[in-house]
C-alpha atoms as one frame of an Amber mdcrd trajectory, in Angstrom:
protein
 -43.522  87.259  20.981 -45.691  90.391  20.855 -48.670  89.415  18.935 -50.929
  92.430  19.649 -50.359  95.981  17.711 -52.072  97.365  20.996 -49.114  96.282
  23.196 -47.696  99.513  24.699 -44.410  99.033  23.527 -45.356  99.093  20.267
 -47.891 102.047  20.612 -44.897 103.871  21.897 -42.863 102.720  18.764 -45.531
 103.774  16.554 -45.653 107.341  17.922 -41.879 107.887  17.520 -42.447 106.659
  14.147 -45.099 109.510  13.466 -45.263 112.679  12.194 -44.812 114.727  15.301
 -41.628 115.496  16.481 -42.873 116.241  20.116 -42.987 112.528  20.261 -39.743
 112.200  19.776 -38.449 115.019  21.490 -40.030 114.221  24.605 -38.727 110.546
  24.551 -35.482 111.493  23.567 -35.099 108.747  21.093 -36.088 107.647  17.590
 -36.263 104.467  15.876 -33.964 103.015  13.188 -35.473 100.670  10.549 -33.687
  98.054   8.812 -30.228  95.718   9.391 -27.810  98.183   7.530 -28.982 101.297
   9.672 -28.921  99.350  13.081 -25.498  97.958  12.110 -24.484 101.570  11.512
 -25.702 102.763  15.215 -24.518  99.735  16.686 -20.884 100.060  15.555 -21.123
 103.698  16.224 -21.639 103.107  20.003 -25.299 104.911  19.993 -27.213 103.865
  23.000 -30.058 101.337  21.711 -33.015 101.338  24.215 -34.350  97.979  22.544
 -34.773  95.898  19.647 -37.727  94.306  17.519 -37.174  91.356  15.077 -39.576
  89.724  12.912 -40.017  86.327  11.589 -38.248  87.101   8.359 -34.850  88.243
   9.910 -31.704  87.542   7.763 -28.815  85.549   8.972 -26.916  89.182   8.900
 -29.515  90.584  11.008 -29.887  87.458  13.331 -26.066  87.826  14.148 -26.612
  91.650  14.998 -29.549  90.907  17.257 -27.592  88.583  19.006 -24.540  91.149
  19.673 -27.382  93.475  20.875 -28.529  90.462  23.261 -24.950  90.440  24.256
 -24.994  93.711  25.619 -27.976  93.387  27.902 -30.137  95.379  25.400 -33.755
  93.977  25.373 -34.336  92.057  22.062 -38.207  90.956  21.547 -39.751  88.889
  18.349 -43.023  90.420  17.467 -45.422  88.778  14.621 -45.651  89.732  11.089
 -48.933  91.619  11.781 -47.418  93.907  14.170 -44.777  94.486  12.152 -46.993
  95.627   9.366 -48.959  97.469  11.889 -46.084 100.059  12.362 -46.157 102.765
  10.056 -42.658 102.807   8.438 -41.984  99.120   8.103 -41.632  98.651   3.972
 -38.328  97.959   4.283 -37.646  96.777   7.684 -35.875  93.558   6.753 -37.584
  92.239   9.923 -35.551  94.488  12.294 -36.437  98.063  14.408 -34.081  99.576
  17.013 -35.132 102.442  19.161 -32.267 104.761  19.658 -31.606 107.314  22.200
 -31.271 110.798  20.757 -27.801 111.859  21.883 -25.933 112.901  18.854 -22.153
 113.489  18.732 -20.548 116.358  20.534 -19.290 119.426  18.605 -15.861 119.071
  17.650 -13.048 121.321  18.780 -11.957 123.158  16.870 -14.950 123.446  14.919
 -13.781 124.797  11.354 -16.589 123.222   8.942 -20.809 123.072   9.493 -23.590
 123.123   7.311 -26.832 124.750   8.316 -30.032 123.381   6.640 -32.399 126.871
   6.453 -36.078 125.969   6.491 -35.373 122.418   4.483 -38.541 120.636   4.732
 -38.393 117.930   2.339 -37.498 114.865   4.501 -35.368 113.185   1.684 -33.631
 116.253   0.752 -32.539 116.563   4.577 -31.162 113.024   4.638 -29.435 113.211
   1.493 -27.968 116.434   3.001 -26.740 114.274   6.077 -25.049 111.719   3.666
 -23.325 114.523   1.714 -22.275 116.514   4.786 -20.793 113.632   6.327 -19.242
 112.459   3.395 -17.460 115.620   2.561 -16.343 115.649   6.317 -18.358 118.307
   7.680 -18.421 118.404  11.542 -21.714 119.227  12.211 -25.175 119.721  10.556
 -27.278 122.489  12.106 -31.070 122.603  11.605 -32.594 126.212  11.535 -36.097
 126.963  12.268 -38.511 125.597   9.860 -36.397 122.466   9.020 -38.005 119.015
   9.281 -36.983 116.927  11.801 -33.956 115.678  11.861 -34.956 112.343  13.385
 -37.847 111.697  11.223 -38.272 108.178  10.023 -37.872 109.501   6.163 -35.002
 111.562   7.161 -33.233 108.806   9.205 -33.833 106.550   6.059 -32.679 108.801
   3.439 -29.645 109.687   5.961 -28.024 106.009   5.165 -26.326 106.172   8.582
 -24.803 109.718   8.546 -26.771 110.319  11.636 -24.379 108.289  13.532 -21.394
 109.945  12.024 -21.684 113.729  12.435 -23.041 116.140  15.071 -26.755 117.685
  14.228 -28.742 119.654  16.543 -31.565 122.429  16.521 -30.794 125.537  16.907
 -32.968 128.723  17.079 -31.395 131.975  15.414 -29.764 133.243  18.358 -28.095
 130.290  19.060 -26.686 129.726  15.443 -25.333 133.295  15.992 -23.569 132.573
  18.832 -22.187 129.240  17.469 -20.838 131.168  14.445 -19.336 133.890  16.754
 -17.805 131.713  19.115 -17.594 127.877  18.212 -15.467 125.381  19.977 -11.702
 125.958  19.436 -12.436 129.963  19.296 -11.867 130.908  15.654 -15.248 132.585
  14.484 -17.251 130.967  11.304 -17.296 132.912   7.990 -21.030 132.186   7.065
 -21.543 131.795   3.186 -25.378 131.770   2.210 -26.027 130.108  -0.923 -28.272
 132.247  -3.166 -29.466 131.381  -6.577 -28.359 134.579  -8.488 -26.311 136.622
  -6.168 -23.061 136.353  -4.806 -19.499 135.225  -5.524 -19.232 132.030  -7.804
 -18.352 129.041  -5.499 -15.151 128.153  -7.185 -13.900 131.844  -6.814 -14.705
 131.845  -3.352 -11.940 131.417  -0.244 -13.410 128.802   1.696  -9.898 127.949
   3.534 -10.676 129.557   6.604 -13.359 128.553   9.320 -16.535 128.073   7.456
 -20.607 127.571   7.461 -22.303 126.971   4.707 -25.918 127.709   4.949 -28.446
 126.108   2.365 -32.130 127.263   1.856 -35.191 125.626   1.466 -36.630 124.176
  -1.653 -38.994 126.791  -2.231 -37.989 130.282  -1.380 -34.246 129.587  -0.463
 -32.530 131.052   2.739 -34.568 132.897   5.095 -34.555 136.458   6.154 -33.031
 135.559   9.578 -30.301 133.334   7.668 -29.399 136.014   5.216 -28.897 138.640
   8.086 -26.309 136.576   9.514 -24.251 136.101   6.232 -20.998 137.444   5.788
 -21.086 136.650   1.997 -23.337 135.039  -0.468 -22.181 132.482  -2.661 -23.879
 130.916  -5.740 -23.299 128.226  -8.613 -23.796 129.431 -12.120 -26.537 127.903
 -13.829 -26.056 128.346 -17.506 -28.998 126.456 -18.464 -31.307 129.033 -16.981
 -32.692 127.054 -14.357 -34.664 128.695 -11.641 -32.759 126.900  -8.579 -31.038
 123.359  -7.878 -32.253 120.785  -5.267 -31.334 122.204  -2.015 -29.492 118.867
  -1.609 -27.650 119.084  -4.588 -26.667 122.506  -4.473 -25.414 121.555  -0.854
 -23.106 118.805  -2.322 -21.504 121.127  -4.967 -20.733 123.587  -2.405 -19.571
 121.279   0.421 -16.836 119.232  -2.029 -15.759 122.904  -3.173 -14.545 123.317
   0.252 -13.153 119.576   0.224 -11.405 120.591  -3.105  -9.566 123.759  -1.874
  -8.738 122.495   1.484  -6.943 119.336  -0.423  -4.990 121.564  -2.802
């Protein structure tokens, strides 16, 4: 049992749970907190580096820990004090896992993606993960200025969607290249969400290979994002609101793609 918060393994996990993306990027790993998310990563086949369990682990969590151990993955019990010393364990349910950051490959052919443009709120990006996965989007691309997709609050808000959809951080040149030459060969038509300009979303033709760009909470799409747009798309707001929450706007647009392609 690990009883010291100064244990090197605990210090490493604390760094992965911190606010600096650099730690997770250099380690090529991030932390999954709680039984449900650990189950999602396990059943999705993601590589798990290690597992920490506490004394309050539920029977469901214990069964999961035994599965990890049967795969030869190190499972270590830690004291309640050590669990509390970690920065993101309020809802740990007695289990933390460290998973390698090896997202799913880009599907081929690629015909439906979402681009998060300077979405800085972790809860919004996590909800965007959930919504994109639920709508059947094949990838979530994080443009410059977007919060780290593997930050603890994003992973928690994603509710397991990280393990069901490709995600990656790309610069604008890489995004341009992906739009022009995606796997499968057919260029993606980029629709950029705007509050007051563009086609009303139900009038837009979203049947062809499509990329939807949703801008950040404060300023919307960036100049770089707008410069790549083929067309703008908007959600009418009779209530005269200035804008919608980024994740809410994305949900409306994503499920319009689903509606059109289902019809």
